[in-house]
C-alpha positions, 0 to 999 in steps of 0.5 A: 500500500503506497504512502504519499504526500498530497500536493494540491487538489485537481478540478474534481477535488481529488488530491494530487500526489507523485509516485516515481514520476507519475501523477496519482489522483487520490480521492478524498485526500487533501493538500498537505496530508500524508495518506495511504492509498490504493490505486484502482486505475493505472494509465501510462501517465497517471493513476487514480486511487482511493484513500485508505488511511489518513496518516497526517491530517490537514487542518482543513479536514472537517466532518462532512455535514451530510450523512450521504456524503461519499455515496451521493454524487452531488458534493465532493468537498464537504470534508474541507472547511468552507474557507479552504474550499474557496482557496482551493478553487482560487488556486485552481483558477490561477493554475488554469490561467497560467498552464493553459493560457500563460496568463497571470491576472493583474489583480486577484479579486476577493472571492465571492462566497456565501453560506455553505448550506441551504443555498441550492434553489434549483436541482434536477433529481432522478426518480426510480423504483428500486424494490431491492432498496425499499421502493421509490428513490428520489435524489442525485445519482450516486458518485460515479454511477447511474444509480440513484442515491438513497437520499433522505435529506439534502442539506445543500437544498433549502430546508423546506425543499429537503423536507419534501424528499421523503413525502415525494417518494411516497407520492411518486410510488403511489402514481400509476406512472411511477415508472414513466416519470424519471426526473423532477426539476426543483425550482424555488423562487422568492415566494413559491416552490415549483416541482416540474415532473418529466412525464413519459406518459400522461397521469390518469385521473387518480394520479391527478388527484394525488398530485393536487392533494400533495401540492395543496398540503405542502404548498408547492406548485406542480408542473408537467413536462411531457416532452422537451423543456419548452413543453412544461406547463403549470398543472396545479394550482393554475393560479397564484404566485409565480417563480421569480428571483430578485436583484434588490440593488437594481430594483429588478425581479426576474420571472422564470419557468422551472426549466429555464436556466437560472443561477442556483444560488440566489444570494451569491448571484446577487453579489456576482451581479453587483461585482460584474456591474462594478467592473463593467461600469456601464454608463449613460450613452454607452452601448453594451452587449450581454452575450449568452444573456439567458433571461436577462440576469445581467442585461437588465442591471446594465440597462438600469445603469442608463446604458443601451443593452443588447442581450443575445441568447441561443434559445428563442424561449429564453429570449422571449422570457427575457423580453417579458422580464424587461417589460415587467421591470419597466426597461423594455425601451432600453433593452433589445434581445436577439436569438442567435447561436453565438457558438457560430459567431463570425466577424461578419455576424458580429459586425452586423450588430454594430459597435459596442463600447463594452461587453459581458460574456457569460457562456456555458461550460463550453466557453466562447471561443468562436465569439472572442475569435470573431472580435474585430479591431473595433471590438469593445474596449472592456469585457467582463467574462463570467465563467463556469469552467476555468479551463475554457476561460483560460483558453478564451483569455489566451485568445483575447490577450495573445491575439486580440490585444486585451489585458487581463486586469483581474480575475477571481472565483465565485463559489456558486456551488459550495461543497462541490468542486464546481468553479465559477469565476469572473474576469476583466479584460481591457484593450491594451 
């Protein structure tokens, strides 16, 4: 059984050790620890190992706060105290910028972080009947598995949502379509909680009665989704409060559907928007683009600043919702929206949009390589880039700096998903 010293964490929160010139990724080990481990996958350049014993523990090691940690695949960092989690993510961001982009930020921004528990206002849970495990299971997948974890609570969900897990088991198990309902989309807003059921078969009259009774008893709203995300519709109650989240600093309330993309952590999102608006510094008379705008999370604060905003999003459904939100917040005359595939951006397609003074980019994990490649000499002089993948941020940053003449003024992490290895970040670029 090898013993090793852990040097750092990788992007999956595994400890990194060296053994005879080979990198070893040790699951569950922390930087600075001396551990015994067993390798279960060996490749020419690296090995993957499980932790057998902590010989010398890190001061950052803590007792996980969830009884399902280690089995459920939803979290991978609960054994690390929250400040150390943030520091590890900052180091990972800096390492990606340097090793993938050969870049060092001019300034390291103070990390954005919040409460480590009860923060996740959105979640996609699987539902599966497993007689060998007692019947209906509802939860995240088990770690590195397609099996559904036997979850009885989830501390990263709001307490009232976590408390629905066991009652939902009983409800779904009682439905005639229990084997044709593989997924539940949880979405908690400011004033209501929605449960969108992915239904492969329509519920019968008895099912509908059970759903209505559950919604009334627990104060939730059921949606049904027979096909893709756009097919979702409100089932019961039909009237009443709507899903929304607020940005109090800007007097904005965003309304959304349970299958729309929104940030899962409302509190951290508020701080992130504030940071992005400070860095962007949009002003009266400026024209600002919000690329991959979604339902307008950043677009409407840009417009509230007095600038003229154009939001571009690949999904026509999200673009429609963004227009509705602009009108609902009294900003319809300061915002334009366009549905376009930014993964296919070209210099010609960007030139057709006209010149922008500034730009905010908030892409999915794939990043925005084609978009930044398409920027011309008259591109925006300031760009704020919000990323959910440090590797693609580093790649795109290298294009901006080494090919497009920008400077990386600053970068910092955003701990949108505490207790997980997911790293979000924000970076500022300016024309040199």
